[in-house]
C-alpha positions as a printed NumPy array, in Angstrom:
array([[-81.531,  -9.125, -70.663],
       [-78.005,  -7.768, -70.318],
       [-77.182,  -6.701, -66.755],
       [-76.009,  -3.123, -66.384],
       [-72.715,  -2.23 , -64.791],
       [-72.651,   0.61 , -62.325],
       [-70.001,   3.261, -62.939],
       [-67.201,   3.431, -60.408],
       [-64.929,   6.304, -59.501],
       [-61.303,   5.722, -60.458],
       [-58.542,   8.16 , -59.673],
       [-56.585,   9.755, -62.481],
       [-53.218,   8.669, -61.049],
       [-54.417,   5.054, -61.209],
       [-55.484,   5.48 , -64.844],
       [-52.175,   7.147, -65.663],
       [-50.329,   4.262, -63.994],
       [-52.293,   1.697, -66.01 ],
       [-51.534,   3.652, -69.174],
       [-47.806,   3.737, -68.371],
       [-47.624,   0.032, -67.484],
       [-49.501,  -0.936, -70.634],
       [-47.198,   1.186, -72.786],
       [-44.04 ,  -0.289, -71.23 ],
       [-45.309,  -3.861, -71.599],
       [-46.338,  -3.142, -75.212],
       [-42.761,  -2.13 , -76.017],
       [-40.963,  -4.809, -73.979],
       [-43.091,  -7.945, -74.507],
       [-43.262, -10.34 , -77.478],
       [-46.108,  -9.943, -80.037],
       [-49.165, -11.646, -78.476],
       [-48.703,  -9.889, -75.142],
       [-47.576,  -6.613, -76.683],
       [-50.734,  -6.263, -78.798],
       [-52.93 ,  -6.86 , -75.743],
       [-50.92 ,  -4.357, -73.676],
       [-51.102,  -1.763, -76.465],
       [-54.894,  -2.088, -76.563],
       [-55.033,  -1.923, -72.791],
       [-52.91 ,   1.249, -72.775],
       [-55.069,   2.811, -75.486],
       [-58.22 ,   2.029, -73.493],
       [-56.787,   3.382, -70.247],
       [-55.557,   6.486, -72.065],
       [-58.932,   7.187, -73.636],
       [-60.694,   6.801, -70.273],
       [-58.063,   9.097, -68.743],
       [-58.752,  11.782, -71.368],
       [-62.544,  11.396, -71.109],
       [-62.454,  11.683, -67.318],
       [-60.375,  14.834, -67.603],
       [-62.798,  16.346, -70.134],
       [-65.977,  15.478, -68.216],
       [-64.864,  16.805, -64.817],
       [-66.195,  20.323, -64.234],
       [-63.52 ,  22.898, -63.524],
       [-63.696,  26.149, -61.605],
       [-62.711,  29.344, -63.486],
       [-59.449,  29.531, -61.496],
       [-58.383,  26.088, -62.711],
       [-59.144,  26.993, -66.336],
       [-56.887,  30.027, -66.362],
       [-53.81 ,  29.393, -68.455],
       [-50.317,  30.563, -67.582],
       [-50.756,  33.654, -69.753],
       [-53.862,  34.772, -67.871],
       [-52.545,  34.267, -64.339],
       [-54.603,  34.243, -61.158],
       [-57.619,  36.518, -60.778]])
Protein backbone atom coordinates (compact mmCIF):
# COMPACT_ATOMS: atom_id res chain seq x y z
CA UNK A 1 0.00 0.00 0.00
CA UNK A 2 1.26 3.47 -0.88
CA UNK A 3 1.28 5.83 2.11
CA UNK A 4 -0.66 9.04 1.64
CA UNK A 5 0.91 12.44 2.07
CA UNK A 6 -1.00 15.04 4.00
CA UNK A 7 -1.38 18.41 2.29
CA UNK A 8 0.50 21.28 3.86
CA UNK A 9 -0.15 25.00 3.67
CA UNK A 10 2.53 26.91 1.79
CA UNK A 11 2.51 30.66 1.40
CA UNK A 12 2.30 32.19 -2.04
CA UNK A 13 5.41 34.34 -1.52
CA UNK A 14 7.39 31.15 -0.83
CA UNK A 15 6.06 29.54 -4.03
CA UNK A 16 6.84 32.70 -5.99
CA UNK A 17 10.37 32.70 -4.55
CA UNK A 18 10.89 29.06 -5.55
CA UNK A 19 9.61 29.86 -9.03
CA UNK A 20 12.00 32.81 -9.36
CA UNK A 21 15.02 30.87 -8.07
CA UNK A 22 14.28 27.95 -10.38
CA UNK A 23 13.95 30.27 -13.38
CA UNK A 24 17.23 32.06 -12.62
CA UNK A 25 19.11 28.78 -12.12
CA UNK A 26 17.59 27.39 -15.34
CA UNK A 27 19.04 30.33 -17.28
CA UNK A 28 22.41 30.54 -15.51
CA UNK A 29 23.39 26.88 -14.96
CA UNK A 30 24.85 24.33 -17.41
CA UNK A 31 22.50 21.77 -19.06
CA UNK A 32 21.98 19.00 -16.46
CA UNK A 33 21.22 21.47 -13.67
CA UNK A 34 19.31 23.87 -15.90
CA UNK A 35 16.84 21.19 -17.04
CA UNK A 36 16.15 20.19 -13.43
CA UNK A 37 15.71 23.84 -12.39
CA UNK A 38 13.37 24.49 -15.33
CA UNK A 39 11.18 21.56 -14.28
CA UNK A 40 11.30 22.73 -10.68
CA UNK A 41 10.24 26.25 -11.71
CA UNK A 42 7.43 24.87 -13.87
CA UNK A 43 6.18 22.75 -10.96
CA UNK A 44 6.35 25.62 -8.48
CA UNK A 45 4.61 27.90 -10.98
CA UNK A 46 1.78 25.46 -11.58
CA UNK A 47 1.24 25.00 -7.83
CA UNK A 48 1.31 28.79 -7.46
CA UNK A 49 -1.41 29.19 -10.11
CA UNK A 50 -3.52 26.34 -8.71
CA UNK A 51 -3.35 27.75 -5.18
CA UNK A 52 -4.45 31.13 -6.48
CA UNK A 53 -7.38 29.59 -8.38
CA UNK A 54 -8.58 27.37 -5.52
CA UNK A 55 -8.59 30.05 -2.81
CA UNK A 56 -12.07 31.50 -2.34
CA UNK A 57 -12.26 35.25 -2.79
CA UNK A 58 -14.68 37.78 -1.36
CA UNK A 59 -16.65 39.92 -3.86
CA UNK A 60 -14.53 42.97 -2.95
CA UNK A 61 -11.33 41.17 -3.95
CA UNK A 62 -12.82 40.09 -7.28
CA UNK A 63 -13.69 43.60 -8.37
CA UNK A 64 -11.42 44.74 -11.16
CA UNK A 65 -10.00 48.23 -11.51
CA UNK A 66 -12.83 49.21 -13.85
CA UNK A 67 -15.51 48.29 -11.32
CA UNK A 68 -13.97 49.99 -8.29
CA UNK A 69 -14.99 49.49 -4.68
CA UNK A 70 -18.62 48.91 -3.75
